[in-house]
PDB file of N, CA, C and O in Angstrom:
ATOM      1  N   UNK A   1     133.894 120.506 161.714  1.00  0.00           N
ATOM      2  CA  UNK A   1     134.047 120.568 160.104  1.00  0.00           C
ATOM      3  C   UNK A   1     135.226 120.045 159.218  1.00  0.00           C
ATOM      4  O   UNK A   1     135.019 119.750 158.041  1.00  0.00           O
ATOM      5  N   UNK A   2     136.652 119.916 159.874  1.00  0.00           N
ATOM      6  CA  UNK A   2     137.535 119.173 159.151  1.00  0.00           C
ATOM      7  C   UNK A   2     136.704 117.959 158.956  1.00  0.00           C
ATOM      8  O   UNK A   2     136.387 117.654 157.806  1.00  0.00           O
ATOM      9  N   UNK A   3     136.177 116.970 160.327  1.00  0.00           N
ATOM     10  CA  UNK A   3     135.717 115.700 159.972  1.00  0.00           C
ATOM     11  C   UNK A   3     135.038 115.318 158.723  1.00  0.00           C
ATOM     12  O   UNK A   3     135.485 114.510 157.908  1.00  0.00           O
ATOM     13  N   UNK A   4     133.782 116.041 158.623  1.00  0.00           N
ATOM     14  CA  UNK A   4     133.059 116.488 157.493  1.00  0.00           C
ATOM     15  C   UNK A   4     133.720 115.981 155.786  1.00  0.00           C
ATOM     16  O   UNK A   4     133.098 115.415 154.887  1.00  0.00           O
ATOM     17  N   UNK A   5     135.038 116.394 155.804  1.00  0.00           N
ATOM     18  CA  UNK A   5     135.915 115.681 154.213  1.00  0.00           C
ATOM     19  C   UNK A   5     135.897 114.971 154.410  1.00  0.00           C
ATOM     20  O   UNK A   5     135.088 114.277 153.793  1.00  0.00           O
ATOM     21  N   UNK A   6     136.753 114.294 155.491  1.00  0.00           N
ATOM     22  CA  UNK A   6     136.888 112.524 155.326  1.00  0.00           C
ATOM     23  C   UNK A   6     135.965 111.679 155.019  1.00  0.00           C
ATOM     24  O   UNK A   6     136.161 110.577 154.507  1.00  0.00           O
ATOM     25  N   UNK A   7     134.632 112.278 155.397  1.00  0.00           N
ATOM     26  CA  UNK A   7     132.981 111.388 155.454  1.00  0.00           C
ATOM     27  C   UNK A   7     133.031 110.153 154.518  1.00  0.00           C
ATOM     28  O   UNK A   7     131.824 110.157 154.275  1.00  0.00           O
ATOM     29  N   UNK A   8     133.351 109.430 154.029  1.00  0.00           N
ATOM     30  CA  UNK A   8     133.040 108.683 152.666  1.00  0.00           C
ATOM     31  C   UNK A   8     131.311 109.300 152.182  1.00  0.00           C
ATOM     32  O   UNK A   8     130.407 109.291 153.018  1.00  0.00           O
ATOM     33  N   UNK A   9     131.143 109.672 151.108  1.00  0.00           N
ATOM     34  CA  UNK A   9     129.708 109.434 150.263  1.00  0.00           C
ATOM     35  C   UNK A   9     129.634 108.385 149.375  1.00  0.00           C
ATOM     36  O   UNK A   9     130.521 108.006 148.610  1.00  0.00           O
ATOM     37  N   UNK A  10     128.367 107.872 149.539  1.00  0.00           N
ATOM     38  CA  UNK A  10     127.763 106.420 149.228  1.00  0.00           C
ATOM     39  C   UNK A  10     127.359 107.374 147.495  1.00  0.00           C
ATOM     40  O   UNK A  10     127.321 108.603 147.422  1.00  0.00           O
ATOM     41  N   UNK A  11     127.143 106.554 146.460  1.00  0.00           N
ATOM     42  CA  UNK A  11     127.516 106.372 144.986  1.00  0.00           C
ATOM     43  C   UNK A  11     127.768 107.963 144.337  1.00  0.00           C
ATOM     44  O   UNK A  11     127.098 108.643 143.561  1.00  0.00           O
ATOM     45  N   UNK A  12     128.644 108.121 144.817  1.00  0.00           N
ATOM     46  CA  UNK A  12     128.777 109.842 144.286  1.00  0.00           C
ATOM     47  C   UNK A  12     129.931 109.297 142.772  1.00  0.00           C
ATOM     48  O   UNK A  12     130.009 110.158 141.896  1.00  0.00           O
ATOM     49  N   UNK A  13     130.568 108.262 142.571  1.00  0.00           N
ATOM     50  CA  UNK A  13     130.277 108.340 141.075  1.00  0.00           C
ATOM     51  C   UNK A  13     129.862 108.305 139.740  1.00  0.00           C
ATOM     52  O   UNK A  13     128.680 108.491 140.029  1.00  0.00           O
ATOM     53  N   UNK A  14     129.848 108.246 138.866  1.00  0.00           N
ATOM     54  CA  UNK A  14     128.992 108.863 137.470  1.00  0.00           C
ATOM     55  C   UNK A  14     128.116 107.098 137.537  1.00  0.00           C
ATOM     56  O   UNK A  14     126.907 106.879 137.602  1.00  0.00           O
ATOM     57  N   UNK A  15     129.199 106.149 137.493  1.00  0.00           N
ATOM     58  CA  UNK A  15     128.748 104.862 137.409  1.00  0.00           C
ATOM     59  C   UNK A  15     127.125 104.328 137.709  1.00  0.00           C
ATOM     60  O   UNK A  15     126.218 103.863 137.019  1.00  0.00           O
ATOM     61  N   UNK A  16     127.354 104.738 139.375  1.00  0.00           N
ATOM     62  CA  UNK A  16     126.645 104.188 140.483  1.00  0.00           C
ATOM     63  C   UNK A  16     124.890 105.628 139.679  1.00  0.00           C
ATOM     64  O   UNK A  16     123.878 105.450 139.001  1.00  0.00           O
ATOM     65  N   UNK A  17     125.481 106.688 140.276  1.00  0.00           N
ATOM     66  CA  UNK A  17     124.100 107.936 139.212  1.00  0.00           C
ATOM     67  C   UNK A  17     123.489 107.268 138.115  1.00  0.00           C
ATOM     68  O   UNK A  17     122.276 107.368 137.931  1.00  0.00           O
ATOM     69  N   UNK A  18     124.279 106.542 137.313  1.00  0.00           N
ATOM     70  CA  UNK A  18     123.551 106.969 135.453  1.00  0.00           C
ATOM     71  C   UNK A  18     122.856 105.093 135.494  1.00  0.00           C
ATOM     72  O   UNK A  18     122.398 104.583 134.471  1.00  0.00           O
ATOM     73  N   UNK A  19     122.917 104.386 136.751  1.00  0.00           N
ATOM     74  CA  UNK A  19     121.805 103.290 136.375  1.00  0.00           C
ATOM     75  C   UNK A  19     120.788 103.537 136.884  1.00  0.00           C
ATOM     76  O   UNK A  19     120.713 104.324 137.828  1.00  0.00           O
ATOM     77  N   UNK A  20     119.678 102.864 136.331  1.00  0.00           N
ATOM     78  CA  UNK A  20     118.884 103.167 136.200  1.00  0.00           C
ATOM     79  C   UNK A  20     118.164 101.891 137.283  1.00  0.00           C
ATOM     80  O   UNK A  20     118.524 100.798 136.845  1.00  0.00           O
ATOM     81  N   UNK A  21     117.268 101.728 138.547  1.00  0.00           N
ATOM     82  CA  UNK A  21     117.072 100.805 139.134  1.00  0.00           C
ATOM     83  C   UNK A  21     115.252 100.046 138.534  1.00  0.00           C
ATOM     84  O   UNK A  21     114.386 100.920 138.576  1.00  0.00           O
ATOM     85  N   UNK A  22     114.890  99.085 138.201  1.00  0.00           N
ATOM     86  CA  UNK A  22     113.268  99.244 138.398  1.00  0.00           C
ATOM     87  C   UNK A  22     112.540  98.964 139.836  1.00  0.00           C
ATOM     88  O   UNK A  22     113.412  98.602 140.627  1.00  0.00           O
ATOM     89  N   UNK A  23     111.703  98.989 140.239  1.00  0.00           N
ATOM     90  CA  UNK A  23     110.951  98.845 141.279  1.00  0.00           C
ATOM     91  C   UNK A  23     111.333  97.652 141.908  1.00  0.00           C
ATOM     92  O   UNK A  23     111.996  97.681 142.945  1.00  0.00           O
ATOM     93  N   UNK A  24     110.893  96.354 141.250  1.00  0.00           N
ATOM     94  CA  UNK A  24     110.846  94.813 141.484  1.00  0.00           C
ATOM     95  C   UNK A  24     111.510  94.158 140.705  1.00  0.00           C
ATOM     96  O   UNK A  24     111.350  92.962 140.459  1.00  0.00           O
ATOM     97  N   UNK A  25     112.617  95.151 140.074  1.00  0.00           N
ATOM     98  CA  UNK A  25     113.130  93.953 138.993  1.00  0.00           C
ATOM     99  C   UNK A  25     112.919  93.063 138.105  1.00  0.00           C
ATOM    100  O   UNK A  25     113.604  92.117 137.715  1.00  0.00           O
ATOM    101  N   UNK A  26     111.775  93.499 137.779  1.00  0.00           N
ATOM    102  CA  UNK A  26     110.574  92.814 136.648  1.00  0.00           C
ATOM    103  C   UNK A  26     110.800  92.920 135.338  1.00  0.00           C
ATOM    104  O   UNK A  26     110.836  91.965 134.562  1.00  0.00           O
ATOM    105  N   UNK A  27     111.008  94.419 134.966  1.00  0.00           N
ATOM    106  CA  UNK A  27     110.937  94.884 133.853  1.00  0.00           C
ATOM    107  C   UNK A  27     111.923  94.482 132.998  1.00  0.00           C
ATOM    108  O   UNK A  27     113.108  94.280 133.263  1.00  0.00           O
ATOM    109  N   UNK A  28     111.290  94.367 131.840  1.00  0.00           N
ATOM    110  CA  UNK A  28     112.054  93.953 130.367  1.00  0.00           C
ATOM    111  C   UNK A  28     112.612  94.951 130.047  1.00  0.00           C
ATOM    112  O   UNK A  28     111.873  95.933 130.114  1.00  0.00           O
ATOM    113  N   UNK A  29     114.057  95.240 129.573  1.00  0.00           N
ATOM    114  CA  UNK A  29     114.157  96.462 128.319  1.00  0.00           C
ATOM    115  C   UNK A  29     113.951  96.262 127.392  1.00  0.00           C
ATOM    116  O   UNK A  29     114.150  95.197 126.809  1.00  0.00           O
ATOM    117  N   UNK A  30     113.319  97.587 126.824  1.00  0.00           N
ATOM    118  CA  UNK A  30     112.865  97.814 125.894  1.00  0.00           C
ATOM    119  C   UNK A  30     113.546  97.592 124.130  1.00  0.00           C
ATOM    120  O   UNK A  30     114.640  98.077 123.842  1.00  0.00           O
ATOM    121  N   UNK A  31     112.673  96.776 123.054  1.00  0.00           N
ATOM    122  CA  UNK A  31     113.566  96.629 121.792  1.00  0.00           C
ATOM    123  C   UNK A  31     113.861  97.809 121.312  1.00  0.00           C
ATOM    124  O   UNK A  31     113.058  98.585 120.794  1.00  0.00           O
ATOM    125  N   UNK A  32     115.149  97.999 121.486  1.00  0.00           N
ATOM    126  CA  UNK A  32     115.374  98.969 120.438  1.00  0.00           C
ATOM    127  C   UNK A  32     115.840  98.734 118.586  1.00  0.00           C
ATOM    128  O   UNK A  32     116.097  97.768 117.867  1.00  0.00           O
ATOM    129  N   UNK A  33     115.774  99.844 118.463  1.00  0.00           N
ATOM    130  CA  UNK A  33     115.600 100.141 117.043  1.00  0.00           C
ATOM    131  C   UNK A  33     117.185  99.847 116.266  1.00  0.00           C
ATOM    132  O   UNK A  33     118.280 100.333 116.549  1.00  0.00           O
ATOM    133  N   UNK A  34     116.951  99.238 115.605  1.00  0.00           N
ATOM    134  CA  UNK A  34     118.615  98.881 114.935  1.00  0.00           C
ATOM    135  C   UNK A  34     119.210 100.347 114.037  1.00  0.00           C
ATOM    136  O   UNK A  34     119.004 100.629 112.857  1.00  0.00           O
ATOM    137  N   UNK A  35     119.644 100.766 114.605  1.00  0.00           N
ATOM    138  CA  UNK A  35     120.608 102.375 113.712  1.00  0.00           C
ATOM    139  C   UNK A  35     121.394 102.207 112.605  1.00  0.00           C
ATOM    140  O   UNK A  35     121.849 103.188 112.017  1.00  0.00           O
ATOM    141  N   UNK A  36     121.699 100.644 112.106  1.00  0.00           N
ATOM    142  CA  UNK A  36     122.410 100.644 111.319  1.00  0.00           C
ATOM    143  C   UNK A  36     121.107 100.144 109.935  1.00  0.00           C
ATOM    144  O   UNK A  36     121.327 100.118 108.724  1.00  0.00           O
ATOM    145  N   UNK A  37     120.179  99.901 110.444  1.00  0.00           N
ATOM    146  CA  UNK A  37     119.491  99.625 109.814  1.00  0.00           C
ATOM    147  C   UNK A  37     118.357 100.832 109.064  1.00  0.00           C
ATOM    148  O   UNK A  37     117.829 100.856 107.952  1.00  0.00           O
ATOM    149  N   UNK A  38     118.287 101.756 110.225  1.00  0.00           N
ATOM    150  CA  UNK A  38     117.909 102.967 110.198  1.00  0.00           C
ATOM    151  C   UNK A  38     118.468 103.865 109.096  1.00  0.00           C
ATOM    152  O   UNK A  38     118.030 104.872 108.540  1.00  0.00           O
ATOM    153  N   UNK A  39     119.621 103.130 108.971  1.00  0.00           N
ATOM    154  CA  UNK A  39     120.673 104.230 108.198  1.00  0.00           C
ATOM    155  C   UNK A  39     120.396 103.815 106.640  1.00  0.00           C
ATOM    156  O   UNK A  39     120.294 104.636 105.729  1.00  0.00           O
ATOM    157  N   UNK A  40     120.294 102.440 106.498  1.00  0.00           N
ATOM    158  CA  UNK A  40     119.847 102.124 105.037  1.00  0.00           C
ATOM    159  C   UNK A  40     118.496 101.388 104.667  1.00  0.00           C
ATOM    160  O   UNK A  40     118.377 100.684 103.664  1.00  0.00           O
ATOM    161  N   UNK A  41     117.515 101.622 105.564  1.00  0.00           N
ATOM    162  CA  UNK A  41     116.809 101.352 104.967  1.00  0.00           C
ATOM    163  C   UNK A  41     115.073 102.190 105.091  1.00  0.00           C
ATOM    164  O   UNK A  41     114.708 102.232 106.266  1.00  0.00           O
ATOM    165  N   UNK A  42     114.756 102.381 104.783  1.00  0.00           N
ATOM    166  CA  UNK A  42     113.432 103.464 105.185  1.00  0.00           C
ATOM    167  C   UNK A  42     111.508 102.325 104.597  1.00  0.00           C
ATOM    168  O   UNK A  42     111.169 101.833 103.521  1.00  0.00           O
ATOM    169  N   UNK A  43     110.927 102.375 105.738  1.00  0.00           N
ATOM    170  CA  UNK A  43     109.577 101.390 105.435  1.00  0.00           C
ATOM    171  C   UNK A  43     109.004 102.587 104.788  1.00  0.00           C
ATOM    172  O   UNK A  43     109.307 103.780 104.801  1.00  0.00           O
ATOM    173  N   UNK A  44     107.705 101.608 103.988  1.00  0.00           N
ATOM    174  CA  UNK A  44     106.762 102.404 102.474  1.00  0.00           C
ATOM    175  C   UNK A  44     105.917 102.273 103.817  1.00  0.00           C
ATOM    176  O   UNK A  44     106.157 101.688 104.873  1.00  0.00           O
ATOM    177  N   UNK A  45     104.540 103.247 103.264  1.00  0.00           N
ATOM    178  CA  UNK A  45     103.040 103.630 104.005  1.00  0.00           C
ATOM    179  C   UNK A  45     102.856 101.828 104.238  1.00  0.00           C
ATOM    180  O   UNK A  45     102.644 101.131 105.231  1.00  0.00           O
ATOM    181  N   UNK A  46     103.046 101.561 102.888  1.00  0.00           N
ATOM    182  CA  UNK A  46     102.333  99.804 102.784  1.00  0.00           C
ATOM    183  C   UNK A  46     102.847  98.814 103.425  1.00  0.00           C
ATOM    184  O   UNK A  46     102.312  97.706 103.396  1.00  0.00           O
ATOM    185  N   UNK A  47     104.012  99.068 104.133  1.00  0.00           N
ATOM    186  CA  UNK A  47     104.708  98.337 105.117  1.00  0.00           C
ATOM    187  C   UNK A  47     105.807  97.980 104.458  1.00  0.00           C
ATOM    188  O   UNK A  47     106.505  97.459 105.329  1.00  0.00           O
ATOM    189  N   UNK A  48     106.568  97.931 103.138  1.00  0.00           N
ATOM    190  CA  UNK A  48     107.835  97.418 102.777  1.00  0.00           C
ATOM    191  C   UNK A  48     109.157  98.461 103.075  1.00  0.00           C
ATOM    192  O   UNK A  48     109.200  99.582 103.581  1.00  0.00           O
ATOM    193  N   UNK A  49     110.136  97.629 102.562  1.00  0.00           N
ATOM    194  CA  UNK A  49     111.101  97.972 103.157  1.00  0.00           C
ATOM    195  C   UNK A  49     112.193  98.994 101.526  1.00  0.00           C
ATOM    196  O   UNK A  49     111.849  98.583 100.418  1.00  0.00           O
ATOM    197  N   UNK A  50     112.549  99.355 101.521  1.00  0.00           N
ATOM    198  CA  UNK A  50     112.966  99.836 100.680  1.00  0.00           C
ATOM    199  C   UNK A  50     114.598 100.076 101.016  1.00  0.00           C
ATOM    200  O   UNK A  50     115.003 100.031 102.178  1.00  0.00           O
ATOM    201  N   UNK A  51     115.562 100.356  99.789  1.00  0.00           N
ATOM    202  CA  UNK A  51     116.966 100.478  99.829  1.00  0.00           C
ATOM    203  C   UNK A  51     117.150 100.781  98.323  1.00  0.00           C
ATOM    204  O   UNK A  51     116.599 100.601  97.237  1.00  0.00           O
ATOM    205  N   UNK A  52     118.030 101.236  98.774  1.00  0.00           N
ATOM    206  CA  UNK A  52     118.980 102.175  98.009  1.00  0.00           C
ATOM    207  C   UNK A  52     120.461 101.074  97.276  1.00  0.00           C
ATOM    208  O   UNK A  52     121.196 100.327  97.922  1.00  0.00           O
ATOM    209  N   UNK A  53     120.489 101.362  95.695  1.00  0.00           N
ATOM    210  CA  UNK A  53     120.639 100.261  95.081  1.00  0.00           C
ATOM    211  C   UNK A  53     122.087 100.449  94.823  1.00  0.00           C
ATOM    212  O   UNK A  53     122.552 101.549  94.522  1.00  0.00           O
ATOM    213  N   UNK A  54     122.851  99.293  94.950  1.00  0.00           N
ATOM    214  CA  UNK A  54     124.608  99.120  94.770  1.00  0.00           C
ATOM    215  C   UNK A  54     124.741  99.566  93.560  1.00  0.00           C
ATOM    216  O   UNK A  54     123.893  99.610  92.669  1.00  0.00           O
ATOM    217  N   UNK A  55     126.250 100.028  93.545  1.00  0.00           N
ATOM    218  CA  UNK A  55     127.212 100.657  92.481  1.00  0.00           C
ATOM    219  C   UNK A  55     126.594 102.125  91.960  1.00  0.00           C
ATOM    220  O   UNK A  55     126.726 102.510  90.799  1.00  0.00           O
ATOM    221  N   UNK A  56     126.170 102.586  92.594  1.00  0.00           N
ATOM    222  CA  UNK A  56     125.554 103.828  92.344  1.00  0.00           C
ATOM    223  C   UNK A  56     126.770 105.224  93.255  1.00  0.00           C
ATOM    224  O   UNK A  56     126.892 106.438  93.092  1.00  0.00           O
ATOM    225  N   UNK A  57     127.199 104.584  93.845  1.00  0.00           N
ATOM    226  CA  UNK A  57     127.946 105.816  94.516  1.00  0.00           C
ATOM    227  C   UNK A  57     128.867 106.631  93.846  1.00  0.00           C
ATOM    228  O   UNK A  57     129.161 107.683  94.414  1.00  0.00           O
ATOM    229  N   UNK A  58     129.415 106.372  92.714  1.00  0.00           N
ATOM    230  CA  UNK A  58     130.832 106.700  92.358  1.00  0.00           C
ATOM    231  C   UNK A  58     131.026 106.294  90.915  1.00  0.00           C
ATOM    232  O   UNK A  58     130.156 105.558  90.451  1.00  0.00           O
ATOM    233  N   UNK A  59     131.996 106.643  90.154  1.00  0.00           N
ATOM    234  CA  UNK A  59     133.037 106.037  88.719  1.00  0.00           C
ATOM    235  C   UNK A  59     131.122 106.002  87.354  1.00  0.00           C
ATOM    236  O   UNK A  59     130.983 105.117  86.509  1.00  0.00           O
ATOM    237  N   UNK A  60     130.019 107.174  87.575  1.00  0.00           N
ATOM    238  CA  UNK A  60     129.308 106.653  86.560  1.00  0.00           C
ATOM    239  C   UNK A  60     129.288 107.030  85.299  1.00  0.00           C
ATOM    240  O   UNK A  60     128.342 107.099  84.514  1.00  0.00           O
ATOM    241  N   UNK A  61     130.662 107.324  85.136  1.00  0.00           N
ATOM    242  CA  UNK A  61     130.576 108.224  83.762  1.00  0.00           C
ATOM    243  C   UNK A  61     131.207 107.261  82.975  1.00  0.00           C
ATOM    244  O   UNK A  61     131.474 107.483  81.794  1.00  0.00           O
ATOM    245  N   UNK A  62     131.530 105.952  83.671  1.00  0.00           N
ATOM    246  CA  UNK A  62     131.598 104.478  82.273  1.00  0.00           C
ATOM    247  C   UNK A  62     130.137 103.834  82.471  1.00  0.00           C
ATOM    248  O   UNK A  62     130.110 102.816  81.781  1.00  0.00           O
ATOM    249  N   UNK A  63     129.168 103.978  82.997  1.00  0.00           N
ATOM    250  CA  UNK A  63     128.113 103.324  83.254  1.00  0.00           C
ATOM    251  C   UNK A  63     127.400 103.528  82.127  1.00  0.00           C
ATOM    252  O   UNK A  63     127.874 104.533  81.598  1.00  0.00           O
ATOM    253  N   UNK A  64     126.269 102.987  81.309  1.00  0.00           N
ATOM    254  CA  UNK A  64     125.862 103.428  80.258  1.00  0.00           C
ATOM    255  C   UNK A  64     123.875 104.216  81.087  1.00  0.00           C
ATOM    256  O   UNK A  64     123.038 103.742  81.856  1.00  0.00           O
ATOM    257  N   UNK A  65     123.999 105.490  80.344  1.00  0.00           N
ATOM    258  CA  UNK A  65     122.991 105.955  80.614  1.00  0.00           C
ATOM    259  C   UNK A  65     121.050 104.778  80.947  1.00  0.00           C
ATOM    260  O   UNK A  65     120.078 105.071  81.642  1.00  0.00           O
ATOM    261  N   UNK A  66     121.212 104.035  80.416  1.00  0.00           N
ATOM    262  CA  UNK A  66     120.155 103.040  80.798  1.00  0.00           C
ATOM    263  C   UNK A  66     120.203 102.475  82.118  1.00  0.00           C
ATOM    264  O   UNK A  66     119.253 102.418  82.900  1.00  0.00           O
ATOM    265  N   UNK A  67     121.662 101.958  82.362  1.00  0.00           N
ATOM    266  CA  UNK A  67     121.658 101.413  83.698  1.00  0.00           C
ATOM    267  C   UNK A  67     121.792 102.512  84.351  1.00  0.00           C
ATOM    268  O   UNK A  67     121.720 102.036  85.484  1.00  0.00           O
ATOM    269  N   UNK A  68     121.902 103.379  84.476  1.00  0.00           N
ATOM    270  CA  UNK A  68     122.101 104.990  85.049  1.00  0.00           C
ATOM    271  C   UNK A  68     120.559 104.852  85.189  1.00  0.00           C
ATOM    272  O   UNK A  68     120.160 104.166  86.130  1.00  0.00           O
ATOM    273  N   UNK A  69     119.859 105.291  84.555  1.00  0.00           N
ATOM    274  CA  UNK A  69     118.180 105.566  84.710  1.00  0.00           C
ATOM    275  C   UNK A  69     118.050 104.399  85.622  1.00  0.00           C
ATOM    276  O   UNK A  69     117.566 104.632  86.730  1.00  0.00           O
ATOM    277  N   UNK A  70     118.390 103.224  85.348  1.00  0.00           N
ATOM    278  CA  UNK A  70     117.690 101.692  86.157  1.00  0.00           C
ATOM    279  C   UNK A  70     117.911 102.344  87.829  1.00  0.00           C
ATOM    280  O   UNK A  70     117.028 102.692  88.613  1.00  0.00           O
ATOM    281  N   UNK A  71     119.278 102.355  88.006  1.00  0.00           N
ATOM    282  CA  UNK A  71     120.030 102.752  89.790  1.00  0.00           C
ATOM    283  C   UNK A  71     119.656 104.094  89.942  1.00  0.00           C
ATOM    284  O   UNK A  71     120.392 104.827  90.602  1.00  0.00           O
ATOM    285  N   UNK A  72     118.254 104.696  89.250  1.00  0.00           N
ATOM    286  CA  UNK A  72     118.028 105.813  90.507  1.00  0.00           C
ATOM    287  C   UNK A  72     116.487 105.617  91.922  1.00  0.00           C
ATOM    288  O   UNK A  72     116.083 106.072  92.993  1.00  0.00           O
ATOM    289  N   UNK A  73     116.090 104.269  90.492  1.00  0.00           N
ATOM    290  CA  UNK A  73     115.287 104.427  91.718  1.00  0.00           C
ATOM    291  C   UNK A  73     115.148 103.221  92.700  1.00  0.00           C
ATOM    292  O   UNK A  73     115.651 102.123  92.461  1.00  0.00           O
ATOM    293  N   UNK A  74     114.591 103.442  93.566  1.00  0.00           N
ATOM    294  CA  UNK A  74     115.777 102.453  95.420  1.00  0.00           C
ATOM    295  C   UNK A  74     114.504 101.395  94.756  1.00  0.00           C
ATOM    296  O   UNK A  74     113.457 101.618  94.149  1.00  0.00           O
ATOM    297  N   UNK A  75     115.377  99.852  95.338  1.00  0.00           N
ATOM    298  CA  UNK A  75     114.716  98.996  95.439  1.00  0.00           C
ATOM    299  C   UNK A  75     114.021  98.486  96.299  1.00  0.00           C
ATOM    300  O   UNK A  75     114.172  99.146  97.327  1.00  0.00           O
ATOM    301  N   UNK A  76     113.206  97.514  96.485  1.00  0.00           N
ATOM    302  CA  UNK A  76     112.333  96.913  97.627  1.00  0.00           C
ATOM    303  C   UNK A  76     112.950  95.653  98.232  1.00  0.00           C
ATOM    304  O   UNK A  76     113.514  94.953  97.391  1.00  0.00           O
ATOM    305  N   UNK A  77     112.980  95.212  99.432  1.00  0.00           N
ATOM    306  CA  UNK A  77     113.293  94.461  99.913  1.00  0.00           C
ATOM    307  C   UNK A  77     112.407  92.964  99.761  1.00  0.00           C
ATOM    308  O   UNK A  77     111.222  93.159 100.032  1.00  0.00           O
ATOM    309  N   UNK A  78     112.697  91.567  99.403  1.00  0.00           N
ATOM    310  CA  UNK A  78     111.728  90.597  99.410  1.00  0.00           C
ATOM    311  C   UNK A  78     111.734  89.768 100.109  1.00  0.00           C
ATOM    312  O   UNK A  78     112.837  89.320 100.421  1.00  0.00           O
ATOM    313  N   UNK A  79     110.717  89.264 100.595  1.00  0.00           N
ATOM    314  CA  UNK A  79     111.239  87.545 101.385  1.00  0.00           C
ATOM    315  C   UNK A  79     111.300  87.843 102.954  1.00  0.00           C
ATOM    316  O   UNK A  79     110.691  88.646 103.662  1.00  0.00           O
ATOM    317  N   UNK A  80     112.275  86.877 103.217  1.00  0.00           N
ATOM    318  CA  UNK A  80     112.683  86.769 104.503  1.00  0.00           C
ATOM    319  C   UNK A  80     113.201  88.314 104.961  1.00  0.00           C
ATOM    320  O   UNK A  80     112.550  89.235 105.455  1.00  0.00           O
ATOM    321  N   UNK A  81     114.389  88.243 104.662  1.00  0.00           N
ATOM    322  CA  UNK A  81     114.994  89.734 104.943  1.00  0.00           C
ATOM    323  C   UNK A  81     113.918  91.404 105.034  1.00  0.00           C
ATOM    324  O   UNK A  81     114.120  92.457 105.639  1.00  0.00           O
ATOM    325  N   UNK A  82     112.992  91.027 104.286  1.00  0.00           N
ATOM    326  CA  UNK A  82     111.915  92.152 104.091  1.00  0.00           C
ATOM    327  C   UNK A  82     111.359  91.887 105.759  1.00  0.00           C
ATOM    328  O   UNK A  82     111.168  92.843 106.509  1.00  0.00           O
ATOM    329  N   UNK A  83     111.278  91.360 105.917  1.00  0.00           N
ATOM    330  CA  UNK A  83     110.312  90.514 107.468  1.00  0.00           C
ATOM    331  C   UNK A  83     111.058  91.332 108.563  1.00  0.00           C
ATOM    332  O   UNK A  83     110.774  92.185 109.403  1.00  0.00           O
ATOM    333  N   UNK A  84     112.276  90.569 108.085  1.00  0.00           N
ATOM    334  CA  UNK A  84     113.524  91.180 109.382  1.00  0.00           C
ATOM    335  C   UNK A  84     113.972  92.421 109.248  1.00  0.00           C
ATOM    336  O   UNK A  84     114.194  92.882 110.367  1.00  0.00           O
ATOM    337  N   UNK A  85     114.189  93.118 108.469  1.00  0.00           N
ATOM    338  CA  UNK A  85     114.207  94.699 108.530  1.00  0.00           C
ATOM    339  C   UNK A  85     113.350  95.275 109.385  1.00  0.00           C
ATOM    340  O   UNK A  85     113.579  95.881 110.432  1.00  0.00           O
ATOM    341  N   UNK A  86     111.855  94.910 108.580  1.00  0.00           N
ATOM    342  CA  UNK A  86     110.892  96.031 109.086  1.00  0.00           C
ATOM    343  C   UNK A  86     110.428  95.489 110.480  1.00  0.00           C
ATOM    344  O   UNK A  86     109.569  96.268 110.893  1.00  0.00           O
ATOM    345  N   UNK A  87     110.653  94.422 111.424  1.00  0.00           N
ATOM    346  CA  UNK A  87     110.794  94.041 112.500  1.00  0.00           C
ATOM    347  C   UNK A  87     112.096  94.797 113.487  1.00  0.00           C
ATOM    348  O   UNK A  87     111.846  95.272 114.595  1.00  0.00           O
ATOM    349  N   UNK A  88     113.365  94.808 112.930  1.00  0.00           N
ATOM    350  CA  UNK A  88     114.168  95.564 113.559  1.00  0.00           C
ATOM    351  C   UNK A  88     113.975  97.096 113.447  1.00  0.00           C
ATOM    352  O   UNK A  88     114.706  97.846 114.095  1.00  0.00           O
ATOM    353  N   UNK A  89     112.744  97.699 112.421  1.00  0.00           N
ATOM    354  CA  UNK A  89     112.759  99.003 112.803  1.00  0.00           C
ATOM    355  C   UNK A  89     111.797  99.603 113.408  1.00  0.00           C
ATOM    356  O   UNK A  89     111.594 100.793 113.652  1.00  0.00           O
ATOM    357  N   UNK A  90     111.073  98.408 113.683  1.00  0.00           N
ATOM    358  CA  UNK A  90     110.099  98.539 114.152  1.00  0.00           C
ATOM    359  C   UNK A  90     110.001  99.679 115.570  1.00  0.00           C
ATOM    360  O   UNK A  90     110.610  99.204 116.529  1.00  0.00           O
ATOM    361  N   UNK A  91     109.434 100.901 115.835  1.00  0.00           N
ATOM    362  CA  UNK A  91     109.222 101.448 117.073  1.00  0.00           C
ATOM    363  C   UNK A  91     109.318 100.518 118.306  1.00  0.00           C
ATOM    364  O   UNK A  91     108.866  99.376 118.398  1.00  0.00           O
ATOM    365  N   UNK A  92     109.937 101.168 119.154  1.00  0.00           N
ATOM    366  CA  UNK A  92     109.386 100.410 120.869  1.00  0.00           C
ATOM    367  C   UNK A  92     108.499 100.995 121.522  1.00  0.00           C
ATOM    368  O   UNK A  92     108.192 102.187 121.520  1.00  0.00           O
ATOM    369  N   UNK A  93     108.118 100.217 122.040  1.00  0.00           N
ATOM    370  CA  UNK A  93     106.491 100.947 122.910  1.00  0.00           C
ATOM    371  C   UNK A  93     106.839 100.940 124.358  1.00  0.00           C
ATOM    372  O   UNK A  93     106.027 101.341 125.191  1.00  0.00           O
TER     373      UNK A  93
END
């Protein structure tokens, strides 16, 4: 009984148990969603990227009413930036 305490244990630490091994080592990792973009952008039903407009966080009292009304609507990203955002937010398969 006393000798059992001193036998080394294999894969005892958390570092070894949390690693996942593939069968042949040929599986590629999944593409992950970019979490920073997930918080800042939304994808519409038609596939466009919406964003919150800048300059509307605080100190709204000195901005004109026309400017505040214009800041209420979300903006739409255009061009290559939109394509990169949609690609980063696409769910992994």
